[in-house]
N, C-alpha and C positions, 0 to 999 in steps of 0.2 A: 284461460292458457294455464297450466301448472310452469311454474319459471322452469327457468333451466338451469340442471344441477352444475355446479362447478365439474370442467377434470380432471382426469388426474395429477394432472401437474402442477394446477392449480391446486388444488389437495392437501397436494402434500408439502406445498411452500406456504400454507397458514397451518398446519398439522401445528399440537405443540412440541412436538416429536424433531422437528425443523431447524429451530435452532440448535437447541443441544449439538445435533449430528452437526450441525456448521462448527461451534465452539471445538468440540471434538475433532476436526478434520482440518482448523488452524491449530491444535495443541498438538501435530502428526509430524511437522517437521523438527520441532521443537526432541519431543521423544527419539523421531529419527538419527540427531546430534550428540544426541544423551548417550543413546546405544552404539554410535559411531566413535564418539569417545573413549565409550567404555571398555570396547573390543580391539582398538586402537586402529579402526577404521578409517581416523584424519589424515594419514600419512605419515610425514618424518616429519612436516612442519603439522603439527596441530592449531595453535594457537592462529596460526595463520587460515587455515583453512575450517576451524570454527569462526573468523571472524572474515571470511569470505561465503559458507553459505547462509550465515546467519542475514549478513549485509543482502543478499540473491533475494531470499524467503524476501526479506521485504519489502526490495523491490515488484515481486513480483505477484503477493498481498497487495500493494497501491495499487497495482497497474486490473489486478481485479475489481477492486473497488469501484476504480475507475470504467470498466467494464459494466456493471451493473444497472447501471440507466437504459445510454444504448438496450444493452437486453434488452430489460421492459420494456423497451419502448417497440422494440422489431419485434419478440412473439407476447407482448400483448401481458405477458402476467406480469401484473400488477406486485405479488405476490414480492417477486426477488427483492422490493425494494425491502423489505426488516431487514437484512442481511448484510447492506452498503455497510453504517455504522459500524456492526463489529468487523466488518472485514479489513475494513480503515483500523480499528484500533489494533485487531493483526499487527496490522503491516507495522504503527507504529508499536508495539509490543519487541518485534522483530531488529525496528531501527534504534529500540533500546539497546537489547540481546545486544546489535552488532558492536554497537559502540561503549556497550560498559567491556564485554573483552575486550573491544583495543584501549584502553583505558584502563580496566582494574586488572588484567591479566597479562599485555603486551604490553606495559607502560609502566606496569607495578604503581600507580596513580604519580607519577612522576610528570604533575603538572608542569613546571617549565618546559617536557620534550616536550610535552599535548602539545601545548601553544605552538612552539616549535616549528610542529608539526604542519599544526593549521597554516603559522606565520608561509612555509615555506616551501610545503609541499600543496599544488595549485586542486589537483584528486580531492585532499583531505579539509583544504579550503569548502570545494563546491560542495561534498558525500557533510561537515558538516550544519553549512546553511540549510541544506533542506531537510537534517533534524531537527533542526529550529522550528523552523515548518511546521514540521511533522509534530511536536511536540504542542507548537500553537491547536494545534488540528484539531487535537486531543482530548488536550485542557478543555477544548470550547465546545465539544461535542455534548456534552451535558444536553436535555433538554431544558433544565435551568438556565445554563449559557444563552440557550439561544434565545428562550425570553427575557432576559436580563443582558442582551447582545440587539434584539432587535428581527426580526426579522432578517430585515434588505442590509442592514448590517451581518449580521450573523452567514450570509449569500455569501456575502463581495472575500467577507474575509476567507471563507470556507473554496471558492474557488483558486487561492492558493496553493492548494491542492495539486493544479496544472503543474507552476511551477515546483513543488516540491520532486515534482514522478521528475520532467525536463533536469531539476538539481543531478535527482537522481542516475539518471541514465549517463548523465554527461559525467559524473562520479568514475563508471563503472568503464566506460569509453578511454576514458584519461588513464584509468585505473591498470588494464589489460596490457604484454608487451605484447609488443609485434601485431599485425593483423590480425584479431579475430573477427568472425562473424556474430556469434553470441548477443553483444552489447546494440551491436547496432538489428538487432531481431529483436530486444526492447523498448529500443527509441522507437522503430519502425509501430513497434502498437501505441506506444503511445501518443504518435505521432494519426493514425488512427483513431483513435479514441479523441482524440483531441478536431480531428475532422466531422465524426461523426458528430461532434456536441454544439459544436460551431457550423453543419452545415445549414446554407438557409434557402432548401427545397423547400414548393408550397407543401409538404410535407411535415415536414420537421418543424415550420411555420406552425405550425399548426400546433405540433407535441411540442415546442417550446416550455411552454409553461412549466409542463412536468416533469422538467430538466432541475438533478437536484445535484448538487457536486458529491 
């Protein structure tokens, strides 16, 4: 019997054009922010809006990266795993942009003022904690670091991505003024992804070795 050919989705995911396409998609938020900046679309406080937008995209892409494995399991599309690292690195890129705009443009590299904010403003303390974790994960995301750390230690370290996600959501909740639902939507999505990650159903038990952070 002839081997069954791949379906169209699997073929698209394994295509040589798939990664460049995902890379281009990852740059779209940056292009949009640049366009807003050049066209005056960032509003009356453009620096604050740039900080906000870059932080939101960091959190969104982090959640997308965390959703890759559950989607792979639920859909049976193993090719989705090819994009997890790239999406995670884009989340770090926007987090780095978020911090860089805050430190370099908002605070003009006044490190004393930055440190004062970190110490005295809890939402910045939590946000910087998330950024430190993402930095550690990004710098150890290469195949060489996986070999150097060993698979078990590398996996244990990269489970901290859930801590980074939680800190990012808490940072967002603490940042907004008054009752606003969007931060809680992000937090609910994260909780759902964590629940999927640690579900102990028989089906999840059979699939659990395939999970990767």
